[in-house]
Backbone as JSON, one array per atom type, in Angstrom:
{
  "sequence": "XXXXXXXXXXXXXXXXXXXXXXXXXXXXXXXXXXXXXXXXXXXXXXXXXXXXXXXXXXXXXXXXXXXXXXXXXXXXXXXXXXXXXXXXXXXXXXXXXXXXXXXXXXXXXXXXXXXXXXXXXXXXXXXXXXXXXXXXXXXXXXXXXXXXXXXXXXXXXXXXXXXXXXXXXXXXXXXXXXXXXXXXXXXXXXXXXXXXXXXXXXXXXXXXXXXXXXXXXXXXXXXXXXXXXXXXXXXXXXXXXXXXXXXXXXXXXXXXXXXXXXX",
  "N": [[0.86, -1.16, -0.17], [0.7, 2.22, -0.88], [1.29, 5.85, -0.06], [-0.95, 7.23, -1.49], [-2.69, 5.27, -1.96], [-3.31, 4.86, 0.86], [-4.65, 7.45, 1.26], [-6.45, 7.9, -0.6], [-8.32, 5.74, 0.05], [-8.97, 6.63, 2.67], [-10.43, 8.87, 2.23], [-12.68, 7.85, 0.85], [-13.45, 6.13, 2.74], [-14.3, 8.17, 4.7], [-16.01, 9.95, 3.32], [-18.26, 8.02, 2.58], [-18.84, 6.74, 5.02], [-21.18, 8.09, 6.64], [-22.87, 8.48, 4.62], [-25.62, 6.91, 3.16], [-24.59, 4.98, 1.6], [-22.96, 2.73, 1.96], [-20.02, 2.39, 3.53], [-17.96, 0.06, 3.95], [-18.76, -1.52, 1.83], [-17.64, 0.09, -0.17], [-14.9, 0.32, 0.36], [-14.3, -2.21, -0.13], [-14.7, -2.48, -2.95], [-12.91, -0.14, -3.79], [-10.49, -1.24, -2.79], [-10.46, -3.67, -4.34], [-9.69, -2.5, -6.95], [-7.47, -1.89, -6.42], [-3.75, -2.57, -6.79], [-1.92, -5.18, -5.32], [-2.88, -4.49, -2.72], [-2.9, -5.25, 0.69], [-3.9, -6.39, 3.89], [-3.92, -7.0, 7.4], [-6.58, -9.23, 8.35], [-9.29, -7.32, 8.62], [-8.03, -4.68, 9.52], [-7.18, -2.25, 8.74], [-9.52, -1.3, 7.51], [-11.15, -1.3, 9.74], [-9.73, 0.49, 11.27], [-9.96, 2.92, 10.05], [-12.86, 3.48, 10.33], [-12.44, 3.81, 12.86], [-11.32, 6.52, 12.77], [-13.34, 8.01, 11.44], [-15.28, 7.81, 13.47], [-14.13, 9.42, 15.5], [-14.61, 11.87, 14.07], [-17.47, 11.94, 14.44], [-17.59, 12.55, 17.3], [-16.72, 15.17, 17.3], [-18.47, 16.57, 15.78], [-21.01, 15.96, 17.12], [-20.43, 16.64, 19.72], [-21.44, 18.24, 22.1], [-24.13, 16.91, 22.26], [-22.96, 14.56, 23.22], [-21.88, 14.81, 25.45], [-24.06, 15.43, 27.02], [-25.54, 13.06, 26.94], [-23.68, 11.54, 28.32], [-23.61, 12.18, 31.03], [-26.17, 12.14, 31.89], [-26.99, 9.78, 32.89], [-26.24, 10.2, 35.44], [-28.06, 12.04, 36.44], [-27.34, 14.27, 36.67], [-27.92, 18.08, 36.14], [-27.25, 20.42, 33.6], [-27.58, 23.54, 33.07], [-26.37, 25.46, 31.21], [-25.83, 23.55, 29.06], [-28.35, 22.82, 28.42], [-29.64, 20.35, 29.49], [-32.09, 18.2, 29.16], [-33.12, 16.07, 31.46], [-34.46, 13.63, 31.53], [-35.26, 12.84, 28.78], [-32.99, 12.78, 27.79], [-31.95, 10.39, 29.16], [-33.42, 8.51, 28.35], [-32.85, 8.48, 25.54], [-29.89, 7.98, 25.89], [-30.05, 5.06, 27.11], [-31.54, 4.02, 24.74], [-29.38, 3.78, 23.04], [-27.72, 1.85, 24.17], [-29.32, -0.22, 24.42], [-29.59, -0.84, 21.93], [-27.23, -1.51, 21.38], [-26.67, -4.33, 21.98], [-27.99, -6.31, 20.65], [-26.42, -5.67, 18.24], [-23.94, -6.29, 18.95], [-23.86, -8.89, 19.46], [-24.6, -10.11, 16.78], [-22.65, -8.97, 15.16], [-20.26, -10.38, 16.15], [-20.95, -12.85, 15.75], [-20.84, -13.12, 12.81], [-18.67, -12.48, 12.15], [-16.39, -13.92, 11.06], [-17.52, -14.84, 8.58], [-17.92, -12.53, 7.32], [-15.4, -11.63, 6.9], [-14.65, -13.09, 4.66], [-16.4, -12.28, 2.96], [-15.38, -9.88, 2.18], [-13.4, -10.02, 0.12], [-14.77, -10.44, -1.94], [-16.34, -8.62, -4.13], [-18.63, -8.93, -5.62], [-20.62, -9.86, -3.75], [-20.78, -7.67, -2.51], [-22.03, -5.86, -4.68], [-24.72, -7.0, -4.79], [-25.51, -6.56, -2.18], [-25.41, -4.1, -1.98], [-27.51, -3.18, -3.79], [-29.79, -4.29, -2.3], [-29.66, -2.19, -0.31], [-30.16, -0.13, -1.89], [-32.98, -0.73, -2.5], [-34.29, -0.41, 0.2], [-33.65, 2.1, 0.89], [-35.06, 3.49, -1.14], [-37.8, 2.9, -0.39], [-38.05, 3.53, 2.28], [-37.94, 6.09, 2.3], [-40.35, 7.52, 2.06], [-41.67, 7.54, 4.44], [-43.08, 9.03, 7.14], [-42.18, 9.54, 10.36], [-43.53, 9.94, 13.8], [-42.8, 9.15, 16.2], [-40.7, 8.66, 19.31], [-37.71, 7.24, 20.18], [-38.01, 4.03, 21.51], [-37.45, 1.36, 24.09], [-38.17, -0.91, 22.69], [-38.2, -0.22, 19.93], [-35.39, 0.54, 19.71], [-34.01, -1.87, 20.42], [-34.92, -3.39, 17.84], [-33.77, -1.83, 15.92], [-31.05, -2.12, 16.4], [-30.62, -4.74, 15.79], [-30.5, -4.51, 13.0], [-28.56, -2.96, 12.58], [-26.75, -4.31, 13.25], [-26.75, -6.62, 11.27], [-25.95, -4.87, 9.25], [-23.07, -5.28, 9.09], [-22.52, -6.65, 7.05], [-20.52, -6.34, 4.03], [-21.74, -3.73, 2.2], [-24.4, -3.55, 2.72], [-25.44, -0.86, 3.99], [-24.86, 0.77, 6.9], [-25.69, 3.38, 7.9], [-27.73, 3.94, 6.14], [-29.54, 1.6, 6.41], [-30.14, 1.37, 9.27], [-31.41, 3.93, 9.46], [-33.49, 3.75, 7.75], [-34.68, 1.77, 8.98], [-35.49, 2.98, 11.17], [-37.53, 4.91, 9.98], [-39.3, 3.21, 9.13], [-40.23, 2.04, 11.29], [-41.52, 4.04, 12.35], [-40.29, 6.38, 13.49], [-39.37, 9.9, 14.31], [-37.8, 11.78, 12.17], [-35.72, 13.73, 12.57], [-35.01, 12.57, 15.28], [-34.09, 10.09, 14.56], [-32.06, 10.76, 12.65], [-30.32, 11.65, 14.61], [-29.94, 9.46, 16.36], [-28.85, 7.4, 14.81], [-26.41, 8.09, 14.11], [-24.97, 8.37, 16.5], [-25.59, 5.76, 17.76], [-23.67, 4.46, 16.54], [-21.17, 4.7, 17.76], [-20.59, 2.68, 20.31], [-20.72, 0.55, 18.9], [-18.62, 0.52, 16.82], [-16.57, 1.19, 18.56], [-16.15, -1.12, 19.5], [-15.42, -2.99, 17.31], [-13.07, -1.78, 16.82], [-11.7, -2.96, 19.09], [-11.85, -5.55, 18.86], [-10.49, -5.92, 16.56], [-7.93, -4.97, 16.95], [-6.16, -7.22, 17.81], [-4.66, -7.86, 15.56], [-2.6, -5.8, 15.19], [-0.21, -6.18, 15.92], [0.57, -7.62, 13.11], [1.01, -5.67, 11.54], [3.44, -4.06, 9.08], [5.92, -2.02, 10.34], [6.66, -0.03, 8.39], [4.17, 0.55, 7.17], [2.7, 1.84, 9.14], [2.75, 4.94, 9.18], [1.38, 5.48, 6.87], [-1.17, 4.34, 7.55], [-1.87, 6.48, 9.33], [-1.89, 8.61, 8.03], [-3.75, 7.92, 6.07], [-6.18, 7.74, 8.04], [-6.44, 10.28, 8.98], [-7.45, 11.53, 6.61], [-9.73, 10.2, 6.3], [-11.13, 11.34, 8.71], [-11.25, 14.06, 8.38], [-12.78, 14.48, 5.95], [-14.76, 13.0, 6.83], [-16.23, 14.69, 8.72], [-17.52, 16.18, 6.9], [-19.27, 14.69, 5.58], [-21.02, 14.01, 7.55], [-22.56, 16.37, 7.9], [-23.87, 16.55, 5.32], [-25.53, 14.16, 5.59], [-27.07, 14.44, 7.76], [-28.57, 16.68, 6.75], [-29.95, 15.57, 4.7], [-31.59, 13.46, 5.66], [-33.38, 14.91, 7.27], [-34.74, 16.31, 5.49], [-35.95, 14.4, 4.13], [-34.99, 13.08, 1.62], [-33.95, 10.77, -0.06], [-33.75, 9.36, -2.2], [-31.7, 9.8, -4.21], [-29.51, 8.85, -3.01], [-30.26, 6.19, -3.18], [-30.7, 5.62, -6.16], [-27.67, 5.76, -6.41], [-26.8, 3.81, -5.26], [-28.04, 1.7, -6.33], [-26.88, 1.76, -9.24], [-23.92, 1.51, -8.56], [-24.01, -0.91, -7.45], [-25.05, -2.57, -9.77], [-22.77, -2.31, -11.49], [-20.66, -3.31, -9.88], [-21.42, -6.04, -9.74], [-21.43, -6.77, -12.36], [-19.15, -5.6, -13.93], [-16.86, -5.11, -11.98]],
  "CA": [[-0.05, -0.08, -0.09], [1.26, 3.31, -0.98], [0.49, 6.88, 0.7], [-1.81, 7.61, -2.14], [-3.59, 4.37, -1.8], [-4.1, 5.03, 2.09], [-5.23, 8.73, 1.54], [-7.91, 7.35, -1.27], [-8.99, 4.83, 1.07], [-9.37, 7.31, 3.77], [-11.26, 9.67, 1.52], [-13.6, 6.9, 0.56], [-14.44, 6.05, 4.15], [-14.97, 9.49, 5.19], [-17.18, 10.18, 2.47], [-19.47, 7.22, 2.61], [-19.62, 6.26, 6.34], [-22.06, 8.65, 7.13], [-23.93, 8.88, 3.66], [-26.25, 5.67, 3.18], [-24.17, 3.97, 0.63], [-22.04, 1.58, 2.72], [-18.36, 2.56, 3.62], [-17.37, -0.97, 4.05], [-18.69, -1.95, 0.61], [-17.12, 0.75, -1.05], [-13.5, 0.01, 0.57], [-14.14, -3.55, -0.72], [-14.8, -2.3, -4.16], [-11.94, 0.45, -3.99], [-9.23, -2.31, -2.66], [-10.21, -4.66, -5.57], [-9.05, -2.11, -7.84], [-5.88, -1.45, -6.25], [-2.9, -3.58, -7.06], [-1.08, -5.62, -4.42], [-3.39, -4.28, -1.69], [-2.99, -6.46, 1.76], [-4.14, -5.75, 5.21], [-3.94, -8.11, 8.34], [-7.73, -9.19, 8.81], [-10.11, -5.84, 8.46], [-7.6, -3.91, 10.45], [-7.13, -1.11, 8.29], [-11.01, -0.78, 7.48], [-11.52, -0.85, 11.24], [-9.06, 2.01, 11.99], [-10.48, 4.2, 9.14], [-14.14, 3.5, 10.61], [-12.13, 4.53, 14.2], [-11.21, 7.9, 12.41], [-14.86, 8.72, 11.4], [-15.53, 7.96, 14.8], [-13.49, 10.89, 15.88], [-15.63, 12.91, 13.47], [-18.8, 11.98, 15.48], [-17.27, 12.9, 18.54], [-16.4, 16.39, 17.32], [-19.76, 17.27, 15.36], [-22.03, 15.71, 18.2], [-19.56, 16.89, 21.29], [-22.46, 18.63, 23.09], [-25.09, 15.94, 22.59], [-22.66, 13.32, 23.84], [-21.71, 14.97, 26.86], [-25.27, 15.44, 27.68], [-25.91, 11.79, 27.31], [-22.76, 10.84, 29.34], [-24.2, 13.05, 32.17], [-27.78, 11.94, 31.91], [-27.26, 8.64, 33.94], [-25.69, 10.47, 36.87], [-28.89, 12.67, 37.31], [-26.76, 15.74, 36.83], [-28.71, 18.81, 34.99], [-26.39, 21.68, 33.6], [-28.44, 24.59, 32.6], [-25.52, 25.65, 30.14], [-25.83, 22.72, 28.15], [-29.86, 22.45, 28.37], [-29.84, 18.76, 29.29], [-33.19, 17.43, 29.64], [-32.66, 14.69, 32.14], [-35.31, 12.1, 31.17], [-34.94, 12.7, 27.37], [-31.5, 12.11, 27.44], [-31.57, 9.3, 29.92], [-34.18, 7.94, 27.34], [-31.93, 8.07, 24.35], [-28.85, 6.98, 26.3], [-30.32, 3.56, 27.33], [-31.57, 3.31, 23.59], [-27.98, 3.26, 22.37], [-27.19, 0.75, 25.21], [-29.98, -1.6, 24.15], [-29.32, -1.27, 20.42], [-25.76, -2.06, 21.19], [-26.61, -5.43, 22.62], [-28.03, -7.12, 19.47], [-25.36, -5.5, 17.2], [-22.48, -6.85, 19.29], [-23.97, -10.51, 19.07], [-24.67, -10.41, 15.43], [-21.44, -8.81, 14.58], [-19.54, -11.58, 16.41], [-21.66, -14.44, 15.06], [-20.72, -13.02, 11.34], [-17.42, -12.06, 12.02], [-15.77, -14.92, 10.18], [-18.4, -15.01, 7.36], [-18.04, -11.28, 6.63], [-14.39, -11.43, 6.5], [-14.52, -13.86, 3.45], [-16.75, -11.41, 1.78], [-14.79, -8.59, 2.0], [-12.65, -10.36, -0.58], [-15.84, -10.52, -3.12], [-16.8, -7.61, -4.74], [-19.69, -9.36, -5.88], [-21.44, -9.76, -2.66], [-21.16, -5.93, -2.17], [-23.08, -5.68, -5.42], [-26.1, -7.53, -4.48], [-26.02, -6.02, -0.78], [-26.06, -2.58, -2.43], [-29.15, -3.18, -4.25], [-30.59, -4.34, -1.0], [-29.58, -0.95, 0.47], [-31.11, 0.79, -2.57], [-34.35, -0.78, -2.03], [-34.28, -0.11, 1.64], [-33.65, 3.68, 0.85], [-36.14, 3.89, -1.82], [-39.08, 2.51, 0.25], [-38.34, 4.25, 3.67], [-37.93, 7.73, 2.14], [-41.8, 7.8, 1.99], [-42.32, 7.47, 5.84], [-42.55, 10.59, 8.25], [-43.25, 9.24, 11.57], [-43.55, 11.2, 14.8], [-42.56, 8.61, 17.48], [-39.57, 8.74, 19.96], [-36.78, 5.92, 20.23], [-38.28, 3.19, 22.86], [-36.36, 0.29, 24.16], [-38.18, -1.91, 21.71], [-37.57, 0.23, 18.61], [-33.92, 0.62, 19.8], [-33.55, -3.12, 19.94], [-34.83, -3.64, 16.34], [-32.62, -1.09, 15.07], [-29.76, -2.48, 16.75], [-30.59, -6.13, 15.14], [-30.57, -4.08, 11.57], [-27.28, -2.24, 12.55], [-25.79, -5.82, 13.51], [-26.63, -7.18, 9.96], [-25.11, -3.91, 8.47], [-21.5, -5.49, 8.99], [-22.0, -7.38, 5.54], [-20.44, -5.0, 3.1], [-22.77, -3.21, 0.98], [-25.4, -2.94, 3.55], [-25.15, 0.54, 4.66], [-25.2, 0.85, 8.49], [-26.46, 4.54, 8.28], [-28.85, 3.64, 5.32], [-30.43, 0.56, 6.91], [-30.78, 1.93, 10.42], [-32.08, 4.99, 9.24], [-34.56, 3.14, 6.91], [-35.48, 0.65, 9.87], [-36.38, 4.01, 12.31], [-38.35, 5.36, 9.41], [-40.33, 2.1, 8.9], [-41.05, 2.03, 12.6], [-42.54, 5.46, 12.55], [-39.4, 7.31, 14.37], [-39.27, 10.9, 13.86], [-36.51, 12.0, 11.05], [-34.77, 14.47, 13.5], [-34.71, 12.09, 16.21], [-33.42, 9.07, 13.85], [-30.67, 11.19, 12.5], [-28.98, 11.56, 15.58], [-29.62, 8.01, 16.93], [-28.32, 6.55, 13.8], [-24.85, 8.38, 14.31], [-24.43, 8.09, 18.14], [-25.44, 4.24, 18.35], [-22.72, 3.58, 15.88], [-20.15, 4.86, 18.88], [-20.05, 1.54, 20.89], [-20.22, -0.7, 17.8], [-17.3, 1.18, 16.2], [-15.5, 0.83, 19.39], [-15.84, -2.77, 19.82], [-14.8, -3.31, 16.4], [-11.48, -1.35, 17.13], [-10.88, -4.06, 20.04], [-11.89, -6.89, 17.97], [-9.57, -5.99, 15.23], [-6.73, -4.55, 17.73], [-5.36, -8.29, 17.89], [-3.91, -7.92, 14.22], [-1.72, -4.85, 15.46], [1.43, -7.01, 15.72], [0.84, -8.16, 11.83], [1.05, -4.35, 10.57], [4.6, -3.81, 9.17], [6.26, -0.61, 10.94], [6.42, 1.2, 7.45], [2.85, 0.88, 6.91], [2.19, 2.79, 10.11], [2.91, 6.5, 8.88], [0.47, 5.34, 5.83], [-2.5, 4.44, 8.03], [-2.34, 7.45, 9.94], [-2.1, 9.57, 6.98], [-5.29, 7.53, 5.77], [-6.92, 7.89, 9.21], [-6.58, 11.75, 8.84], [-8.04, 11.83, 5.67], [-11.13, 9.71, 6.91], [-11.74, 11.99, 9.94], [-11.71, 15.43, 7.69], [-14.06, 13.91, 5.03], [-16.19, 12.28, 7.61], [-16.89, 15.56, 9.19], [-18.35, 16.91, 5.83], [-20.18, 13.81, 5.16], [-22.08, 14.19, 8.55], [-23.19, 17.36, 7.69], [-24.59, 16.22, 4.22], [-26.4, 13.11, 5.68], [-28.04, 15.25, 8.4], [-29.45, 17.45, 5.82], [-30.87, 14.77, 3.56], [-32.32, 12.96, 6.42], [-34.33, 15.77, 7.71], [-35.52, 16.96, 4.38], [-36.63, 13.53, 3.03], [-34.36, 12.94, 0.17], [-32.83, 9.7, 0.11], [-33.82, 8.72, -3.44], [-30.81, 10.06, -4.94], [-28.87, 7.87, -2.71], [-30.85, 4.73, -3.57], [-30.25, 5.41, -7.09], [-26.55, 5.57, -6.66], [-26.59, 2.56, -4.85], [-28.37, 0.78, -7.52], [-25.96, 1.8, -10.14], [-22.75, 0.94, -8.08], [-24.15, -2.62, -7.07], [-25.08, -3.25, -10.85], [-21.21, -2.22, -11.92], [-20.01, -4.27, -9.01], [-21.69, -7.52, -10.24], [-21.18, -6.78, -13.82], [-17.68, -5.33, -14.08], [-15.56, -5.58, -11.13]],
  "C": [[1.08, 1.31, 0.13], [0.55, 4.5, -0.18], [-0.56, 7.18, -0.02], [-3.0, 6.69, -1.91], [-4.42, 4.49, -0.26], [-4.89, 6.17, 2.06], [-6.6, 8.55, 0.82], [-8.83, 6.51, -0.63], [-9.7, 5.79, 2.15], [-10.41, 8.24, 3.29], [-12.6, 9.0, 1.12], [-14.37, 6.39, 1.82], [-14.99, 7.18, 4.82], [-16.22, 9.91, 4.54], [-18.29, 9.44, 2.53], [-19.8, 6.59, 3.82], [-20.84, 6.87, 6.76], [-23.16, 8.79, 6.12], [-24.4, 7.18, 3.47], [-25.73, 4.89, 2.06], [-23.05, 2.9, 0.94], [-20.28, 1.82, 2.67], [-17.71, 1.39, 3.4], [-17.64, -1.5, 2.6], [-17.97, -1.33, -0.34], [-15.54, 0.69, -0.81], [-13.35, -1.51, 0.04], [-13.77, -3.21, -2.41], [-13.21, -1.37, -4.62], [-10.6, -0.36, -3.75], [-9.25, -3.17, -3.76], [-9.73, -3.94, -6.64], [-7.85, -1.52, -7.67], [-4.79, -2.69, -6.33], [-2.06, -3.94, -5.8], [-1.48, -5.08, -3.2], [-3.62, -5.43, -0.42], [-3.17, -5.74, 2.96], [-4.44, -6.88, 6.15], [-5.66, -8.05, 8.73], [-8.67, -7.91, 7.99], [-9.47, -4.69, 9.05], [-7.76, -2.57, 9.9], [-8.66, -0.31, 8.19], [-11.34, -0.34, 8.83], [-10.98, 0.57, 11.64], [-9.75, 3.21, 11.31], [-12.19, 4.29, 9.96], [-13.86, 4.27, 12.23], [-12.18, 6.15, 13.83], [-12.43, 8.87, 12.28], [-15.39, 8.79, 12.55], [-15.3, 9.32, 15.45], [-14.39, 12.05, 15.29], [-16.86, 13.19, 14.3], [-18.8, 12.59, 16.74], [-17.12, 14.56, 18.42], [-17.85, 17.06, 16.97], [-20.91, 17.09, 16.43], [-21.59, 15.94, 19.81], [-20.51, 17.26, 22.27], [-23.35, 17.55, 23.5], [-24.35, 14.51, 23.4], [-22.45, 13.65, 25.13], [-22.94, 15.04, 27.7], [-25.6, 13.93, 27.88], [-24.7, 11.13, 27.96], [-23.16, 11.13, 30.77], [-25.64, 12.31, 32.73], [-27.65, 10.7, 33.14], [-27.13, 9.15, 35.31], [-27.03, 11.49, 37.3], [-28.57, 14.08, 37.19], [-27.73, 16.69, 35.59], [-27.61, 20.15, 34.99], [-27.02, 22.44, 32.64], [-27.66, 25.01, 31.28], [-25.79, 24.94, 28.74], [-27.4, 22.24, 27.76], [-30.09, 21.08, 28.48], [-31.26, 18.71, 30.04], [-32.94, 16.44, 30.26], [-33.15, 13.4, 31.26], [-35.17, 11.83, 29.65], [-33.87, 12.04, 27.07], [-31.24, 10.71, 28.09], [-32.43, 8.22, 29.15], [-33.13, 7.26, 26.13], [-30.91, 7.32, 24.65], [-29.14, 5.64, 26.34], [-31.03, 2.82, 25.97], [-30.48, 2.87, 22.94], [-27.57, 1.8, 22.93], [-27.85, -0.41, 24.58], [-29.88, -1.92, 22.66], [-28.13, -1.82, 20.2], [-25.84, -3.46, 21.32], [-26.72, -6.55, 21.4], [-27.07, -7.08, 18.36], [-24.1, -6.35, 17.44], [-22.6, -8.3, 19.05], [-24.08, -10.76, 17.66], [-23.26, -10.22, 15.17], [-20.35, -9.94, 15.06], [-19.79, -12.58, 15.78], [-21.1, -14.07, 13.34], [-19.42, -12.48, 10.98], [-16.54, -12.7, 10.83], [-16.21, -14.97, 8.88], [-17.85, -13.51, 6.25], [-16.27, -11.09, 6.41], [-13.93, -11.93, 4.9], [-15.36, -13.02, 2.24], [-16.44, -10.32, 1.71], [-13.43, -8.86, 0.77], [-13.62, -10.68, -1.8], [-16.52, -9.47, -3.38], [-18.49, -7.68, -5.36], [-20.98, -9.39, -5.08], [-21.89, -8.15, -2.29], [-22.33, -5.48, -3.26], [-24.33, -5.9, -4.81], [-26.65, -6.67, -3.25], [-26.39, -4.34, -1.08], [-27.36, -2.28, -2.93], [-29.9, -3.34, -3.3], [-30.74, -2.95, -0.51], [-30.13, -0.2, -0.29], [-32.54, 0.44, -2.3], [-34.97, -0.21, -0.87], [-34.56, 1.36, 1.7], [-34.82, 4.23, 0.15], [-37.81, 3.95, -1.12], [-39.38, 3.57, 1.66], [-38.56, 5.78, 3.47], [-39.58, 8.43, 2.07], [-42.28, 7.91, 3.39], [-41.84, 8.6, 6.31], [-43.22, 10.1, 9.49], [-43.04, 10.35, 12.62], [-43.13, 10.6, 16.15], [-41.16, 8.66, 17.86], [-38.81, 7.22, 20.01], [-37.34, 5.32, 21.57], [-37.17, 1.94, 22.76], [-36.78, -1.0, 23.06], [-37.4, -1.46, 20.34], [-35.99, 0.11, 18.51], [-33.4, -0.98, 19.53], [-33.49, -3.62, 18.5], [-33.79, -2.84, 15.5], [-31.34, -1.45, 15.11], [-29.65, -3.98, 16.11], [-29.99, -5.69, 13.63], [-29.02, -3.66, 11.45], [-26.23, -3.68, 12.76], [-25.62, -6.43, 11.91], [-25.65, -6.1, 8.9], [-23.64, -4.2, 8.29], [-21.23, -6.25, 7.7], [-21.77, -6.11, 4.78], [-21.22, -4.83, 1.8], [-23.97, -2.92, 1.74], [-25.07, -1.83, 4.22], [-25.43, 0.71, 6.02], [-26.15, 2.25, 8.59], [-27.87, 4.35, 7.52], [-30.11, 2.64, 6.18], [-30.86, 1.03, 8.0], [-31.43, 3.03, 10.24], [-33.59, 4.45, 8.65], [-35.35, 2.27, 8.13], [-36.31, 1.6, 10.78], [-37.55, 4.48, 11.79], [-39.52, 4.52, 9.34], [-40.81, 1.9, 10.34], [-41.96, 3.35, 13.15], [-41.8, 6.66, 13.26], [-39.26, 8.62, 13.58], [-37.97, 11.0, 12.95], [-35.56, 12.65, 11.8], [-34.24, 13.44, 14.61], [-33.71, 10.77, 15.47], [-31.95, 9.41, 13.35], [-29.72, 11.32, 13.27], [-28.65, 10.21, 16.06], [-28.75, 7.23, 16.02], [-26.57, 6.84, 13.94], [-24.36, 8.0, 15.76], [-24.75, 6.63, 18.5], [-24.37, 3.72, 17.55], [-21.06, 3.74, 16.77], [-19.75, 3.27, 19.25], [-19.76, 0.45, 20.14], [-18.68, -0.32, 16.92], [-16.11, 0.56, 17.52], [-14.87, -0.62, 19.66], [-15.48, -3.38, 18.71], [-13.27, -3.12, 16.29], [-11.04, -2.43, 18.05], [-10.79, -5.07, 19.53], [-10.87, -6.88, 17.21], [-7.86, -5.73, 15.87], [-5.7, -5.99, 17.51], [-4.43, -8.49, 16.47], [-2.66, -6.72, 14.18], [-0.3, -5.34, 14.95], [1.71, -7.17, 14.29], [1.37, -6.88, 11.03], [2.69, -3.86, 10.49], [4.97, -1.96, 9.63], [6.14, 0.47, 9.65], [5.09, 1.28, 7.02], [2.26, 1.94, 7.91], [1.82, 4.39, 9.73], [1.43, 6.37, 7.8], [-1.08, 5.33, 6.33], [-2.73, 5.76, 8.87], [-2.57, 8.52, 9.3], [-3.67, 9.41, 6.36], [-6.62, 7.87, 6.63], [-7.47, 9.39, 9.39], [-7.74, 12.2, 7.87], [-9.77, 11.51, 5.83], [-11.91, 10.65, 7.88], [-12.13, 13.51, 8.97], [-12.99, 15.06, 6.8], [-15.36, 13.54, 5.89], [-16.85, 13.48, 8.03], [-17.77, 16.35, 8.1], [-19.3, 16.22, 5.68], [-21.5, 13.81, 6.19], [-23.02, 15.13, 8.33], [-24.33, 17.27, 6.5], [-25.79, 15.41, 4.77], [-27.44, 13.64, 6.7], [-29.05, 15.94, 7.73], [-30.48, 16.82, 5.2], [-31.57, 14.27, 4.56], [-33.65, 13.71, 6.83], [-35.22, 16.29, 6.79], [-36.2, 15.74, 3.53], [-36.28, 13.34, 1.97], [-33.59, 12.3, 0.33], [-32.82, 8.78, -1.19], [-32.8, 8.87, -4.2], [-29.68, 8.97, -4.33], [-29.09, 6.28, -3.1], [-30.57, 4.67, -5.13], [-28.76, 5.09, -7.3], [-26.29, 4.47, -6.33], [-26.96, 1.18, -5.89], [-27.29, 0.52, -8.52], [-24.86, 1.19, -9.9], [-22.89, -0.55, -7.79], [-24.41, -3.24, -8.38], [-23.72, -3.26, -11.4], [-20.6, -3.12, -10.97], [-20.24, -5.56, -9.41], [-21.13, -7.83, -11.59], [-19.59, -6.89, -14.36], [-16.67, -5.65, -13.09], [-15.52, -6.82, -10.79]]
}
C-alpha cells in the first residue's frame, strides 16, 4: 500500500461512512481496484472507521456530553440538559448495542470472506437501494423506545455485511418503525459509537501484524477519513431531515450493478 492508496481509501471511508451508501462496501470495491493491497484481517478498514468515529465525537460533542452525564442525574443548564429525554436516548443506544454486538461477533468470520468478494457487495448495495427507496416515503412522529432501539440494533448488526449501509439501513428501519426523522438522524450516528469501539477492540489483535513502514500510511489515511467524515455528517443530517434519500438509492443501485457486472 502506498501513501496515495491510504489517502484514497481514507477519503472513500470518510465520504461514505455517514452517507447511506455503505462505507465497507466501497472500501471493498476500492481495494479490489488497487494492485497488491493487503491488510491483516479487516484492521485498516476498522481503523478508518475509528477515524470517522472521531468526526462523530467532534460534530456531536455537546450531545454526547449530555448523554454521558444523563445517567448521573445531573442537570447542566448551560448545555440545556433535559434529564429524562437524554436518559431515554442513552439507554436506547445501550439496548441497540446488545443485538449489534451479538450479531457482529456471529458474522465476523463470514464477513471477512465477503470482504474479498466484490460481487457480494454489489448485491447488498442493491438491497440498500431498495431500503432507501421505500423508507423515504415515511414521516413518523414517534421517539426511540426500548423496543424500537432493539430492532434497530438488530439491523445495525446485519449491516456489518459489506454493501449493507449501516447509516442507510438503520435510518430506514427507524423510519419504517415511525421514528421522527430528526430523532433518527441523531440516533443512527450516536449508536455507531459503541459498535465501532467494539470493532476496533476486536481488530486490535492484528496490530502486531502491521509492518512498521505501513504505520505512517495508516495514520495519513485516518486523517483523510476524519476530515471527509466531518463533511459527510453535515450532508447526511441535511438529507435525513428533508426526506430526500432517493438520490442515494439510485446511486447504490448503479454501483451495485457495476460491481456485479464489471468489478
